[in-house]
C-alpha positions as CSV (number, residue, x, y, z in Angstrom):
1,M,56.6,24.4,-63.7
2,D,59.9,26.3,-63.4
3,S,61.9,23.1,-63.6
4,W,60.1,22.1,-66.8
5,E,60.6,25.5,-68.4
6,S,64.3,25.4,-67.6
7,F,64.6,21.9,-69.0
8,R,62.6,22.8,-72.1
9,D,64.5,25.9,-72.8
10,E,67.8,24.1,-72.6
11,Y,66.9,21.0,-74.6
12,E,64.0,21.6,-76.9
13,T,66.2,22.3,-79.9
14,Y,69.0,19.9,-78.8
15,R,68.1,18.0,-82.0
16,S,66.5,19.6,-85.0
17,S,64.1,16.9,-85.9
18,Q,60.5,18.1,-85.5
19,R,59.0,14.6,-85.6
20,N,61.6,12.7,-83.5
21,W,62.5,15.4,-80.9
22,I,60.7,18.8,-80.9
23,S,57.2,17.4,-81.2
24,Y,57.7,15.6,-77.9
25,F,58.5,18.8,-76.1
26,H,55.4,20.4,-77.6
27,N,53.3,17.5,-76.5
28,I,54.7,17.8,-73.0
29,Q,54.1,21.5,-72.9
30,V,50.4,20.9,-73.6
31,L,50.3,18.3,-70.8
32,V,52.0,20.7,-68.4
33,N,49.6,23.5,-69.3
34,D,46.6,21.2,-68.8
35,A,47.9,20.1,-65.4
36,T,48.6,23.6,-64.4
37,T,45.1,24.7,-65.3
38,L,43.7,21.8,-63.2
39,V,45.9,22.7,-60.2
40,D,44.9,26.4,-60.5
41,E,41.2,25.3,-60.5
42,A,41.8,23.1,-57.5
43,D,43.4,26.0,-55.6
44,I,40.3,28.1,-55.8
45,Q,37.9,25.2,-55.2
46,T,36.2,25.3,-51.8
47,D,34.6,21.8,-52.0
48,E,37.2,19.3,-50.8
49,D,35.9,16.5,-53.0
50,A,36.0,18.6,-56.1
51,K,39.5,19.8,-55.2
52,K,40.7,16.3,-54.7
53,A,39.1,15.2,-58.1
54,L,40.9,18.1,-59.9
55,L,44.2,17.2,-58.3
56,Q,43.8,13.5,-59.2
57,E,43.0,14.6,-62.8
58,A,46.2,16.7,-62.9
59,H,48.1,13.7,-61.6
60,E,46.8,11.6,-64.4
61,V,47.7,14.2,-67.0
62,L,51.3,14.4,-65.6
63,E,51.5,10.6,-65.8
64,L,51.6,11.1,-69.5
65,V,54.7,13.2,-69.2
66,R,56.7,10.3,-67.9
67,T,55.6,8.0,-70.7
68,T,56.2,10.7,-73.3
69,M,59.8,11.3,-72.0
70,R,60.4,7.5,-72.1
71,E,59.2,7.4,-75.7
72,L,61.4,10.4,-76.6
73,R,64.5,8.7,-75.1
74,K,63.6,5.4,-76.8
75,R,63.0,6.9,-80.2
76,N,66.3,8.8,-80.0
77,G,68.5,6.0,-78.9
78,F,69.2,7.2,-75.4
79,P,70.1,4.5,-72.9
80,K,67.2,3.4,-70.6
81,F,66.9,5.2,-67.4
82,N,66.0,3.4,-64.2
83,T,62.9,5.6,-64.2
84,D,61.9,4.1,-67.6
85,E,61.7,0.7,-66.1
86,L,59.8,2.0,-63.1
87,T,57.4,3.7,-65.5
88,A,56.8,0.5,-67.4
89,F,56.0,-1.3,-64.1
90,H,53.8,1.6,-63.0
91,S,51.7,1.4,-66.1
92,I,50.9,-2.3,-65.4
93,M,50.3,-1.6,-61.8
94,G,47.8,1.1,-62.8
95,E,46.0,-1.5,-64.9
96,I,45.8,-3.8,-62.0
97,I,44.4,-1.2,-59.7
98,A,41.9,0.0,-62.3
99,I,40.5,-3.5,-62.7
100,L,40.0,-3.7,-59.0
101,T,37.9,-0.6,-59.0
102,E,35.5,-2.3,-61.4
103,G,34.8,-5.2,-59.1
104,F,35.3,-8.9,-59.6
105,D,33.6,-11.0,-62.3
106,D,34.3,-14.5,-63.7
107,N,37.4,-13.4,-65.6
108,T,38.9,-10.9,-63.1
109,I,41.4,-13.3,-61.3
110,E,42.6,-14.7,-64.6
111,T,43.1,-11.2,-66.0
112,L,44.9,-10.1,-62.9
113,Y,47.1,-13.1,-63.0
114,D,48.1,-12.2,-66.6
115,L,48.9,-8.7,-65.4
116,Y,50.8,-10.0,-62.4
117,R,53.1,-12.0,-64.8
118,D,53.6,-8.8,-66.8
119,A,54.3,-6.8,-63.7
120,S,56.7,-9.4,-62.3
121,H,58.6,-9.4,-65.6
122,A,58.7,-5.5,-65.6
123,W,59.9,-5.5,-62.0
124,F,62.6,-8.0,-62.9
125,K,64.0,-5.4,-65.3
126,V,64.0,-2.9,-62.5
127,E,65.9,-5.3,-60.3
128,K,68.5,-6.1,-63.0
129,N,68.9,-2.4,-64.1
130,S,71.8,-1.3,-61.8
131,L,71.5,2.2,-60.4
132,D,74.5,4.4,-61.1
133,Q,75.0,6.2,-57.8
134,D,77.2,9.0,-59.2
135,A,75.0,9.7,-62.2
136,W,71.9,10.0,-59.9
137,G,73.8,11.9,-57.2
138,L,72.6,9.6,-54.5
139,S,74.2,9.2,-51.0
140,D,75.0,5.8,-49.7
141,D,71.9,6.0,-47.5
142,E,69.7,6.8,-50.5
143,M,71.3,3.9,-52.4
144,Q,70.4,1.6,-49.5
145,D,66.8,3.0,-49.4
146,Y,66.4,2.3,-53.2
147,S,67.7,-1.2,-52.8
148,E,65.3,-1.8,-49.9
149,Y,62.3,-0.4,-52.0
150,V,63.2,-2.7,-54.8
151,L,63.4,-5.7,-52.5
152,L,60.1,-4.8,-50.7
153,E,58.3,-4.5,-54.1
154,R,59.4,-8.0,-55.1
155,K,57.9,-9.2,-51.8
156,A,54.7,-7.3,-52.5
157,L,54.5,-8.9,-55.9
158,D,55.0,-12.4,-54.3
159,K,52.2,-11.5,-51.8
160,F,49.9,-10.5,-54.7
161,E,50.6,-13.8,-56.5
162,T,49.8,-15.8,-53.4
163,A,46.5,-14.0,-53.0
164,L,45.7,-14.6,-56.7
165,V,46.4,-18.3,-56.4
166,A,44.3,-18.5,-53.3
167,G,41.4,-16.7,-55.1
168,D,40.5,-14.6,-52.1
169,E,39.1,-11.4,-53.5
170,V,39.7,-9.3,-50.4
171,A,43.3,-10.5,-50.1
172,I,43.8,-9.9,-53.8
173,A,42.6,-6.3,-53.5
174,M,44.7,-5.6,-50.4
175,A,47.8,-7.1,-52.0
176,A,47.2,-5.2,-55.2
177,L,47.1,-1.9,-53.3
178,G,50.3,-3.0,-51.6
179,L,52.1,-2.8,-54.9
180,K,52.1,1.0,-55.0
181,P,54.0,2.3,-52.0
182,N,57.4,0.8,-52.6
183,Q,57.4,1.5,-56.3
184,A,56.4,5.1,-55.6
185,Q,59.1,5.5,-53.0
186,A,61.8,4.2,-55.4
187,Y,60.5,6.5,-58.2
188,L,60.3,9.5,-55.9
189,L,63.8,8.9,-54.7
190,L,65.0,9.2,-58.3
191,G,62.5,11.9,-59.2
192,D,63.5,14.2,-56.3
193,L,66.7,15.4,-58.1
């Protein structure tokens, strides 16, 4: 919360446009307040399942902060950040995992294959968007880690496609869940600054 408040205080009036700039900060403040309330409720919760549900809900609210910041940058002509490409991929990955929680029907594999193509294309943009080591303040080891996560995610996507082609529902579900770890590690490496 302190990091957000510091960022907000410094940049909220960086541009004077209510519609194109300040409104985004107001929307994010609402999301941060909502997430904070959920976390506070989780802190006093004694039921572990209820606590976990509240924290998951807070996580989902904070997901909207990423997409809102991406839209702010896009609307105001800022260059794309590597995290914007990771966010685009994450949204598609979330759709894939959400479909799997609903179970398989006659159209599931076809729908997942369409989403796989979208995810693969989105990850291609991550692969081609070079990471500026100095701008992100990353060490050589962190740069190597990031490159490794990007490579491992491509392999996870290939594994997901192979499972889809084979039509094995269990393998598809396992491969889909395998899409999350490397993308998350790459994002956290950049988001840890």
